[in-house]
C-alpha positions, 0 to 999 in steps of 0.5 A: 670796626677796629683797624679797617684796611685803608684803601690806596690812594689809586683805589680812593680816586677810583671809588671817588670817580664812581661815587661822582658819576653816580651822584651826577646821574641821580640828582633826585637823591640829593637835591641841594647837595653840591658834589664838591662838599661831598668829596672834601668830606670823603677825602678828609675821612678816608677810613670811611671810604674803605666802608663805601668800597665795601658797599660798592664791592658787594654791589650796593651802589652807594649814593648820597641820599641826604645830609644832617646839618646837626651833625655835618654828615653826609648819608650814603645808602645802598641804592642798587635797584634790587637788595645788594647781590653781595649780601643776600642769603643771610639769617638776621643776626648772630644768634639767629645764625647759631640757632640753626642746626643745619644749613646755615647760611655764611653769615648774618646781615647785622654781623656783615653790617658790623664788618663793613662798617655800616648800619643796617637800615631801620623801617623809617630809612628804608621808606625814605629810600623808597622815596627816591626810587623804586627799589626791591621790585624782585627782591627784599631787605632785612631792616633794623628789627625792634628789640621786643620782636627780636626777643621773641625770635622775629625779625623784620624785612621790606620790599616794594610790591604794587607800587607800595612798601610792605613791612613783613616778619619772619623768623630771624633765622630764616634766609632766602636768595632774594633777601639781603639788606641795605645800609647806610654809612654817615660821612 
């Protein structure tokens, strides 16, 4: 995404305060990670704060869910109990959106993720997230769809029911009030 707006220093301080509070309330999500290290990384990457703020604004409740030693990046994922409210009722991607003749949704999951500056979770990341809590008990979330499925018009999504994570398929042009998407941002 080009020329992302930047948060004011007051907005940055407020967001960091929210993220720190969430980090401290959910230690299981990020064992062996210190907030001070995360905050230093955030402060040295202010362009990422805008994306985190968009995740927060759309009710994603981003939190640290991992650290990649090879790339020296912290991974923030949407940790809202249900698929983020501000990112539901979306078809899968732009091609799916274009293919709808009527009753088009306002956007697609892939396009909105790109606008926010995050990546949509893939199935593996979604399953890893579910080890940190019980998410999507009433909603579902689009996940990154393999190209061979997408070429045939399909897309995949996941949810958690009966204490298990399920993977499903649907036409990529479909959209539902209870289906959104979860994203990840690497900082």
